[in-house]
C-alpha positions as CSV (number, residue, x, y, z in Angstrom):
1,X,0.0,0.1,0.1
2,X,1.4,3.3,-1.0
3,X,1.5,6.6,1.2
4,X,-1.3,7.9,-1.2
5,X,-3.5,4.9,-0.2
6,X,-2.9,5.4,3.5
7,X,-3.8,9.2,3.3
8,X,-6.9,8.4,1.1
9,X,-8.1,5.8,3.7
10,X,-7.5,8.1,6.7
11,X,-9.6,10.8,5.0
12,X,-12.4,8.2,3.8
13,X,-12.5,7.0,7.5
14,X,-13.1,10.3,8.9
15,X,-16.1,11.1,6.4
16,X,-17.6,7.7,7.0
17,X,-17.3,7.3,10.6
18,X,-20.2,7.5,12.9
19,X,-22.1,5.7,15.5
20,X,-23.1,2.3,14.2
21,X,-26.4,2.7,16.2
22,X,-27.4,5.0,13.5
23,X,-26.8,2.4,10.6
24,X,-28.7,-0.3,12.8
25,X,-31.6,2.1,13.0
26,X,-31.5,2.4,9.1
27,X,-31.1,-1.3,8.7
28,X,-34.2,-2.1,10.9
29,X,-36.3,-0.1,8.5
30,X,-34.6,-0.8,5.4
31,X,-31.6,0.9,4.0
32,X,-32.5,3.9,2.2
33,X,-30.3,6.4,-0.3
34,X,-28.5,9.0,2.0
35,X,-28.5,11.8,-0.4
36,X,-26.7,14.0,2.3
37,X,-23.6,11.8,2.8
38,X,-23.7,11.3,-1.1
39,X,-23.7,15.0,-1.8
40,X,-21.0,15.6,0.9
41,X,-18.7,12.9,-0.9
42,X,-19.7,14.2,-4.2
43,X,-18.3,17.9,-3.3
44,X,-14.8,16.0,-2.6
45,X,-14.9,14.1,-5.8
46,X,-15.6,10.7,-4.2
47,X,-18.6,9.7,-6.3
48,X,-17.1,10.2,-9.5
49,X,-13.6,8.8,-8.5
50,X,-12.8,6.7,-11.6
51,X,-14.6,9.1,-13.9
52,X,-11.8,10.8,-16.3
53,X,-11.3,14.4,-15.5
54,X,-12.4,15.4,-19.1
55,X,-15.6,13.7,-18.1
56,X,-15.9,15.9,-15.2
57,X,-14.7,13.2,-12.7
58,X,-11.6,12.7,-10.2
59,X,-9.5,10.5,-12.9
60,X,-8.6,8.1,-10.1
61,X,-8.3,4.3,-10.9
62,X,-9.5,1.0,-9.6
63,X,-6.8,1.2,-6.5
64,X,-8.1,4.3,-5.1
65,X,-11.8,3.1,-6.0
66,X,-11.1,-0.1,-4.0
67,X,-10.2,2.0,-0.8
68,X,-13.6,3.6,-1.2
69,X,-15.6,0.6,-1.5
70,X,-13.6,-1.2,1.2
71,X,-14.1,1.8,3.6
72,X,-17.6,2.1,3.0
73,X,-18.3,-1.4,3.7
74,X,-16.3,-1.4,6.8
75,X,-18.3,1.6,7.9
76,X,-21.7,0.2,7.0
77,X,-22.3,3.0,4.7
78,X,-24.1,1.6,1.9
79,X,-24.1,3.9,-1.1
80,X,-24.0,3.2,-4.8
81,X,-20.4,4.1,-5.5
82,X,-19.7,0.9,-7.5
83,X,-22.9,1.2,-9.6
84,X,-22.8,4.8,-10.4
85,X,-19.0,5.2,-11.0
86,X,-17.6,1.6,-11.9
87,X,-20.6,0.6,-13.9
88,X,-22.9,3.2,-15.2
89,X,-20.6,6.0,-15.9
90,X,-18.2,3.6,-17.6
91,X,-21.0,2.1,-19.5
92,X,-22.0,5.8,-20.7
93,X,-18.2,6.3,-21.7
94,X,-18.2,3.1,-23.8
95,X,-21.2,4.0,-25.6
96,X,-19.6,7.5,-26.6
97,X,-21.7,9.4,-24.6
98,X,-21.0,12.5,-22.3
99,X,-20.8,12.4,-18.6
100,X,-24.5,13.5,-18.1
101,X,-25.4,14.7,-14.7
102,X,-22.2,13.6,-13.0
103,X,-23.3,14.4,-9.4
104,X,-26.3,11.9,-9.9
105,X,-26.3,8.3,-8.6
106,X,-27.2,5.8,-11.1
107,X,-27.5,1.7,-11.2
108,X,-27.4,-0.9,-14.0
109,X,-29.9,-3.4,-14.7
110,X,-28.9,-6.1,-17.2
111,X,-32.3,-7.5,-18.9
112,X,-32.4,-11.2,-19.3
113,X,-34.8,-13.8,-20.7
114,X,-38.5,-12.7,-20.4
115,X,-37.5,-8.9,-20.1
116,X,-36.7,-9.1,-16.6
117,X,-33.8,-7.9,-14.6
118,X,-33.6,-9.5,-11.1
119,X,-32.5,-7.9,-7.7
120,X,-31.2,-4.8,-9.4
121,X,-29.2,-2.8,-6.6
122,X,-30.8,0.4,-5.6
123,X,-33.5,0.3,-8.4
124,X,-36.2,2.5,-7.2
125,X,-34.0,5.0,-5.4
126,X,-31.9,6.2,-8.3
127,X,-32.0,6.4,-12.0
128,X,-31.2,3.2,-14.1
129,X,-29.4,2.4,-17.2
130,X,-30.6,-0.8,-18.8
131,X,-28.8,-3.1,-20.9
132,X,-31.1,-5.3,-23.0
133,X,-31.2,-7.1,-26.2
134,X,-33.1,-6.0,-29.0
135,X,-35.5,-8.1,-30.8
136,X,-32.9,-8.4,-33.5
137,X,-30.4,-9.8,-30.8
138,X,-28.0,-7.0,-30.7
139,X,-27.0,-5.7,-27.4
140,X,-28.1,-2.2,-26.5
141,X,-28.6,0.2,-23.6
142,X,-31.2,3.2,-22.6
143,X,-31.9,5.3,-19.8
144,X,-35.4,6.3,-20.4
145,X,-37.3,2.9,-20.3
146,X,-41.0,1.8,-19.7
147,X,-40.8,-0.7,-16.9
148,X,-42.3,-2.1,-13.6
149,X,-40.2,-2.2,-10.6
150,X,-41.1,-4.9,-7.8
151,X,-39.0,-4.5,-4.7
152,X,-37.0,-7.4,-3.5
153,X,-36.4,-8.2,0.4
154,X,-32.7,-8.9,1.3
155,X,-31.1,-10.2,4.5
156,X,-29.0,-7.0,4.9
157,X,-31.8,-4.4,4.1
158,X,-29.9,-3.2,1.3
159,X,-32.5,-1.9,-1.4
160,X,-32.9,-4.6,-4.5
161,X,-35.7,-4.5,-6.9
162,X,-36.8,-6.6,-10.1
163,X,-37.2,-4.6,-13.4
164,X,-39.5,-5.7,-16.2
165,X,-39.5,-4.1,-19.3
166,X,-43.2,-3.3,-20.6
167,X,-42.2,-2.5,-24.0
168,X,-38.7,-2.2,-25.9
169,X,-36.9,1.0,-25.6
170,X,-36.8,3.1,-28.8
171,X,-34.3,5.7,-27.9
172,X,-31.4,3.1,-27.2
173,X,-27.5,2.8,-28.1
174,X,-25.9,-0.1,-29.5
175,X,-23.2,-1.8,-27.6
176,X,-20.3,-4.2,-28.4
177,X,-20.8,-7.7,-27.1
178,X,-17.5,-7.5,-25.0
179,X,-19.1,-4.9,-22.8
180,X,-21.3,-7.6,-21.2
181,X,-18.3,-9.5,-19.9
182,X,-16.5,-6.5,-18.9
183,X,-19.5,-5.3,-16.7
184,X,-19.8,-8.5,-15.3
185,X,-16.1,-8.5,-14.2
186,X,-16.3,-5.1,-13.0
187,X,-19.2,-5.7,-10.7
188,X,-18.1,-9.1,-9.7
189,X,-14.8,-7.4,-8.4
190,X,-16.3,-4.5,-7.0
191,X,-18.5,-7.0,-4.7
192,X,-15.4,-8.9,-3.9
193,X,-13.8,-5.5,-2.3
194,X,-16.8,-4.8,-0.4
195,X,-16.8,-8.4,1.0
196,X,-13.4,-8.1,2.1
197,X,-13.9,-4.8,3.9
198,X,-17.2,-6.2,5.7
199,X,-15.2,-9.4,6.7
200,X,-12.3,-7.6,8.0
201,X,-14.9,-5.5,10.3
202,X,-16.4,-8.7,11.5
203,X,-13.2,-10.1,12.6
204,X,-12.5,-6.8,14.2
205,X,-15.7,-7.1,16.3
206,X,-14.8,-10.8,17.2
207,X,-11.5,-9.6,18.7
208,X,-13.2,-6.9,20.5
209,X,-16.0,-9.1,22.0
210,X,-13.6,-11.9,23.0
211,X,-11.6,-9.6,24.8
212,X,-14.4,-8.0,26.9
213,X,-17.0,-10.7,27.4
214,X,-16.2,-12.7,30.6
215,X,-17.2,-16.0,31.4
216,X,-16.2,-18.2,34.3
217,X,-14.3,-15.4,35.7
218,X,-12.0,-14.4,32.6
219,X,-12.4,-13.0,28.9
220,X,-13.6,-15.7,26.5
221,X,-10.8,-14.8,24.5
222,X,-8.6,-16.7,27.0
223,X,-10.3,-20.0,25.9
224,X,-8.6,-22.2,23.2
225,X,-11.8,-23.2,21.4
226,X,-12.8,-19.4,21.0
227,X,-9.1,-18.5,20.0
228,X,-9.3,-21.1,17.4
229,X,-12.7,-19.5,15.9
230,X,-11.3,-16.0,15.9
231,X,-8.0,-17.3,14.3
232,X,-9.7,-19.4,11.6
233,X,-12.0,-16.3,10.7
234,X,-8.9,-14.2,10.6
235,X,-7.1,-16.2,8.4
236,X,-9.8,-16.7,5.9
237,X,-10.5,-12.6,6.0
238,X,-6.8,-12.3,5.2
239,X,-6.9,-15.0,2.4
240,X,-9.9,-12.8,0.6
241,X,-8.0,-9.7,1.1
242,X,-5.0,-10.8,-0.5
243,X,-7.0,-12.3,-3.6
244,X,-9.0,-9.2,-3.8
245,X,-5.9,-7.0,-3.6
246,X,-4.1,-8.9,-6.4
247,X,-7.0,-8.8,-8.6
248,X,-7.3,-5.1,-8.1
249,X,-3.7,-4.5,-8.9
250,X,-3.5,-6.8,-11.9
251,X,-6.9,-7.2,-13.6
252,X,-8.2,-3.8,-13.0
253,X,-5.0,-2.1,-14.5
254,X,-5.6,-4.2,-17.4
255,X,-9.2,-2.8,-17.7
256,X,-10.5,-6.4,-17.5
257,X,-9.5,-7.1,-21.2
258,X,-6.4,-9.3,-20.8
259,X,-6.6,-13.1,-20.8
260,X,-5.8,-13.5,-17.0
261,X,-8.1,-10.8,-16.0
262,X,-11.1,-12.9,-15.6
263,X,-9.2,-15.6,-13.6
264,X,-8.2,-12.8,-11.3
265,X,-11.6,-11.8,-10.6
266,X,-12.8,-15.4,-10.3
267,X,-10.0,-16.3,-7.8
268,X,-11.0,-13.0,-5.8
269,X,-14.6,-13.8,-5.9
270,X,-14.2,-17.5,-5.1
271,X,-12.0,-16.7,-1.8
272,X,-14.1,-14.2,-0.7
273,X,-17.4,-16.4,-1.1
274,X,-15.6,-19.1,0.9
275,X,-14.4,-16.8,3.5
276,X,-17.7,-15.3,4.1
277,X,-19.0,-18.7,5.1
278,X,-16.3,-19.2,7.7
279,X,-16.3,-15.6,8.9
280,X,-20.0,-15.3,9.3
281,X,-20.4,-18.6,11.2
282,X,-17.4,-18.0,13.5
283,X,-18.2,-14.3,14.3
284,X,-21.8,-15.4,15.2
285,X,-20.4,-18.5,17.3
286,X,-18.2,-16.2,19.1
287,X,-20.7,-13.4,20.0
288,X,-23.3,-16.1,21.0
289,X,-26.9,-15.1,21.1
290,X,-26.2,-11.3,21.3
291,X,-24.8,-11.2,17.9
292,X,-28.2,-12.4,16.3
293,X,-29.9,-9.5,17.8
294,X,-30.9,-6.6,15.6
295,X,-29.4,-4.2,18.2
296,X,-25.9,-5.6,17.6
297,X,-23.9,-4.1,14.9
298,X,-22.3,-7.7,14.0
299,X,-25.1,-8.0,11.4
300,X,-24.5,-5.0,9.5
301,X,-21.5,-6.7,8.3
302,X,-22.4,-10.4,8.1
303,X,-25.6,-9.8,6.5
304,X,-24.1,-7.6,3.8
305,X,-21.6,-9.9,3.0
306,X,-24.0,-12.8,2.6
307,X,-25.9,-10.6,0.1
308,X,-22.9,-9.4,-1.8
309,X,-21.4,-12.8,-2.5
310,X,-24.8,-13.7,-4.4
311,X,-24.3,-10.6,-6.8
312,X,-22.4,-10.8,-10.5
313,X,-22.2,-14.6,-10.1
314,X,-22.2,-16.7,-7.1
315,X,-19.3,-18.4,-5.3
316,X,-20.4,-21.7,-7.2
317,X,-20.4,-19.8,-10.6
318,X,-16.8,-18.5,-10.1
319,X,-15.7,-22.0,-8.7
320,X,-16.9,-23.8,-11.7
321,X,-15.3,-21.0,-13.8
322,X,-11.5,-21.6,-12.1
323,X,-12.2,-25.4,-12.4
324,X,-13.0,-25.1,-16.3
325,X,-9.9,-22.7,-16.5
326,X,-7.6,-25.4,-14.9
327,X,-8.7,-28.4,-16.8
328,X,-8.8,-26.4,-20.0
329,X,-5.3,-25.0,-19.8
330,X,-3.5,-26.7,-16.9
331,X,-3.6,-25.5,-13.2
332,X,0.3,-24.1,-13.4
333,X,-0.6,-21.9,-16.3
334,X,-3.7,-20.5,-14.4
335,X,-1.7,-20.0,-11.5
336,X,0.9,-18.0,-13.4
337,X,-1.4,-15.9,-15.2
338,X,-0.4,-17.5,-18.7
339,X,-3.6,-19.3,-19.4
340,X,-4.5,-18.9,-23.2
341,X,-7.8,-20.6,-23.0
342,X,-10.3,-18.5,-20.9
343,X,-13.7,-20.5,-20.3
344,X,-17.1,-18.4,-20.9
345,X,-17.8,-16.3,-17.9
346,X,-21.0,-17.2,-15.6
347,X,-24.2,-16.9,-17.7
348,X,-25.6,-14.3,-15.0
349,X,-26.6,-11.6,-17.4
350,X,-27.3,-13.7,-20.5
């Protein structure tokens, strides 16, 4: 990590800090869009962090974006950073369009069979960019669509909704087929970064709780069984962090177009997904009954991680991709990033 990363992290922690009780109140009523916080971050350029300067953005890269996503997840500050900056605005640039209303948040819905996009993040709270296939089969996107929106319940309370097109948009722009794969990889890596941030915070809460909660006259962190639970959770979170950081440095710098980019993202998602199972289980075992209550902040991170690992491909989807890559080119080639045969990406948005 560079000194710039440290400085950026410190600034973001100051901006995103706050009482977790406030976030618990929000989660109890369903997470909404915090326009005030979004505006404050927008004034500092954080809501358009990777948008180029000639498109009225900050001109930063994925490394800086990963710090923002990680810190927001670790602070339980749920805002559409990834959906707006890394997906929607990137999509507009790929289509050759201008920046539009840069401060405005957006989300992206990729319509599949039957004209339906499932569990679209922030749909109904912010404007949506819709990617769909015309009747001719060509890929296109539009911002002004006629559709019905059906809210979806999530474990963490983060807003999700299904979108159903009621008619094919007429004012649409054609897209290259490669956009769909890159959109999936960008979204998948963004979720991996968020998962890693949530898992790190869950482990921190475990360490804190084990140090202050007493049983039989001493802190429960003195018991070997509890130590093993915390150590296993910390090890899995560290593994996820290493895989995610590697993907951010390598795959993102290649703009997700190199032959190894998909494998890097898949490894990050696989590690983050499996780590989620261990960290969530162990964290709640360490906390006991209190960790399952709505009044305890642990659920802000464990439930969010569980939701995120099912978006832009599931853990099983990415495991299968890695298995296909290893059997197709050889495991060693995959490890070295020299695989020339890249399997088809998970058919999440097809």
